[in-house]
N, C-alpha and C positions, 0 to 999 in steps of 0.2 A: 543104562545110559540112554539119554533122550535122543530119539531119531531126529537128524537135522531136517529142517524145512526151509526151502528157499523162499516160499511165500505162503500166505494163508488168506484165502478169500472168504469173507463172511457175507452171507446173503441175508437181506432184511427187507421188510416193507419200507416205504419211503415217507411215512408219516413222521411228524416231529417227535412223537413218542417213540416210535420204533428206532429212529436214528439215534436218539439220546440213549436208549437202552443198548444199542449196538456199540456206541462209543464207550459206554461203561464197560462192556465186555472186552472190547479191544484193549482198553487201558489196563484191565486186570490181567489179561493174557500177557501183555508186554511187561507188566510188573513182575509176573511170575516167571517169565522167560525173556530176559532182556535181549537175547539174540534175535527175537522177532521184531524188534524195533525197526521201523522202516519197511517191513515186509508184510504188513497186514493191510489188506485192501477191503473196503466196504463196498459191496455190490448191491445196488438198490433194485429190487424186483417188484413190479406192480402186480398185485394179486386181484383176482376176481372180486373178493370182498371189498377191496379199495375202489374198484371201478363202479360197482353197482351199489348206489347209496339210497335208492328210493324204495327198497323193499326189505322186510325182515330177513335175517339170515336163514331162518327156517323155510322161507319161501323159495330161496334160490340155491339151496344145497347144504346149508349148515355151516358151522364155524370153520370147517376145513377149508373153506374158500379163502381164508387168510393165510393158509400155509401151502396149498396145493402147488402153486407155481414155484415156490421156494424149494419144496421137496423134489420137484422135477429137476430143478437146477442142481440139487445135491446128487441125485441119482445119475444125472448126465455129466457130472464132474465139472460143471461150470462154476460151482462154489464148493468149498471144503467144509463149511460150517454154517449153521443157520441159528439165528437168535429169535426166540419166540416168547411172547407172554404165554405162560403154560396154559392159562385158561382158554387160549385159542387153539390148542393142539388137540387133534382128534384122539379118541381113546385108543384106536389101533393105528400104528404107523405103517407106512408102505414097506414092502419087503426090502431088506437090505439096509434100512435106516434104524437109528436108535437115538435115545436121549443120552447124550454123552455125559452130561452133568446138570445139576440144578444148583443155581447160585443161592446164597443165603436169602431166605424169603423176607420180603418187605411186609409192611402192615397190610393184611388182606382185607381190611374192612372197606365198606362202601361209604362214600361221602355224599351228603345231601347238599345240593346247591339251589338256592331260591332267591328271587328278587322281591318276594312278597311276604315271606314268613321266616322266623328265626329257627324253625324246626319242622320236621315232618308232621308232628302232632298239631302244630299251630297253623297248618295250611287251611285256608278257608274252605267251606263246603263246596264240593264240585270243582276244586282247583284242577288245572291241567298240568299233568306231569309227563315229561318227555322221556321215553325209554323204549328201546326195541328189544330189550332183554326179557324173555318170558319169565326168567327167575325173579327179576326185580318186579315185573308187573304182578306176578302172582302174590308175592309177599306184600307189595303195596296194597293190593285189593283185599288181602286177608286182614290187614290192619285198618284200611280206610276204603270200604267198598263204595264210598261216595265219589272218589277221585275219578277223573277222566284221564285215561292213559292214551298218550299221543305217540305214534311211531316216531323215533328220533335216532337217525343214523348219523355217522360222521365221526371224525377223530375228536379228541377232547377239545381242541381249540374251536372246532366248528360248532360243537354242541354248546360250548359256553357262549359263543357269539349269538347263536339262535336264542339262548336263554335271555341274554342281554337285550336282544331285539324284541323281546316280548312274545315270541312264538309260543312259549309255555310259561307256567308259573314256577316250575321247579324241574330239576333233573337229578339223576344219580350218576356218579362216576367213581371209579376205583380210586381210593385215597392214594395208593402207591403211585399211580400214574400222575396225579396232580403234583405230588412231591417231586417226581422225576422231572417234571416240566417247570418246576419252580412256581407252581400255582396253588400251593396248599392253602393260601389265605383265602381262596375263593370258596372253600368249604364252609357252608353255613352251620352244618352239624355233622359230626362223625357218628355213623350208625353202628351200634353194637351188634354182634352176631345174634343176640337174642331178638333184635328187631329185624335185621336183614342179614341172614346167613349168606356168606360169600359164595361165589362160583368155585367149582373145583379148580384148584391150582392158582387162584387169584393171588397176586402179590409175588409170584415166583417167576423167575426167568429161567428158561430151559435152553440148553444148547444141543442141537440135533446134528448128527454127523452120520457118515457111512459106518456101518458096523464093522466092516473089514479094513477100515482106515486106521491102522494102529498108530502111525505117527501123530495124527490129529488127536486120537483118543488119549494118548499119553500126555499131550499138552493140556488136556482138560482136567486131569486128576487134581491139581492143586486148587482149582476153582470150585470143586464140588463140595457142597455142604451136606454131610450125612443126615443131620436132623431134618433139614428142609426136604431132602430126598425121601426120607421115610414118611413124612407127612403127606407129600403129594402122591407117593406110591399108594398109601391107604385111600386117599380121595379118588384117585383114578381107578383103583380096583373096585371101589363102590360103583363108580360110573359105569364100568365095564359090565357089572352084573345087572345094571338097569338099562343096558343098551343105550346109554345116555347120548343125547344129541341136543341141538338147539330146539327140538320139537317138544321136549319134555322139561318142565320146570324142576330142576334138581339143584340142590345146594348142599355143600359139605365143607366142613372145616376140621382138620386134624391139628392137634397141638401136642407138644411134649412137656410133660410135667414131671420133673425128676427123672426117674428111669422108666416112665410109662408113657405110652402114647394114647391119647384120647381122641375119638373122632365122633362128630355129630353129623347125621345125615338128614336131609329133608326132601320130601317129595310132595309136590303140590299140583292142584288143578290150575290151569292158566287163569281162570277167572277168580281165583282166590277162595272158592267156596269149600275147599277141603285141603287138609294137609296130613301127612304122616311123618312123624319125627322119631328118631331113635338114636342111641349112642352105643359105643363099644369102648373098652379100655383094655390094654394089655401090654405085653412087652414090645419095645420098639422094633426088635428083630422080627416080630410077627405083623408088621404094619400092613402088608398086602393082604394077609389072611384076615385081619380085623376088618379091613374095608370090604373084602368079599363077603364076609359073614353079615356085615351090616347091610350091604346091598341086597343079599338074599332075604333078610328080614323085611326090608322096605318093600321089596317086590311081592313077597308073600302076603303082607298085610294090605298092599294096594289092590291086588286082584283086578278083576275086570272093571271095577269102578274108576280106576285110574288108567285104564287102557292096557293092562297087562293080562295075559291069558292065564 
């Protein structure tokens, strides 16, 4: 029997993307549990990552700056649930918190947006590309060492305005985000994983809650997608073995083909001068073990050349 809830407070960032994602979660919760209708409150929490826009995340503390204040609100019981883009969630969660579910994953690929070229390959020599992602920077320079990478922070709308204003010739955004905002037509080219391997967890929405909050955890069960959960478990296990953060260019993508899970991992130098790529495949039930094993291989092969002892 489902435990009654008088209200459910969902914490989220205040960007248009975050609000849209949270509204999607709210609607799915109410569809699965009609008794929650009228009792779900969206609580906007401004994070350090939103406030500081003039520096790379790696310079101000890493991607956890998009979740820290929301997780504090969860721990303090000011909210009951948090909605995150999983790529923004730290590898290790604060004590007492857990990922209660992962929604069906959207397209994890990156989109190329440009005002001067129909594709990444067609960009003119020395073109300026805006991104503050070391993962994207490293893969861009690996393909096109002639490009000038320009630091580029802000939500999707802000970055598109900067592109249109001529601050850069091109930029990259997550395709799923453009689609959630109704801006998919702005994509000039969809980059395949062979060209631009996505960030760990890209395309997936995760719901974080208190581990001991059984009434909330029960409500999340119908929203969880086991296949998406297995894929991101593998990717996050790889990241954990690499001590992954915004300071290291790491990319990974797991997919399920039939009854098997396949995962590809990529470790790069920030300037694109070197990369290590490897794969694993195995049973879906072994998703975390596959990611861990792949992370161990990448770390072993990287050695001190990539900053690993």
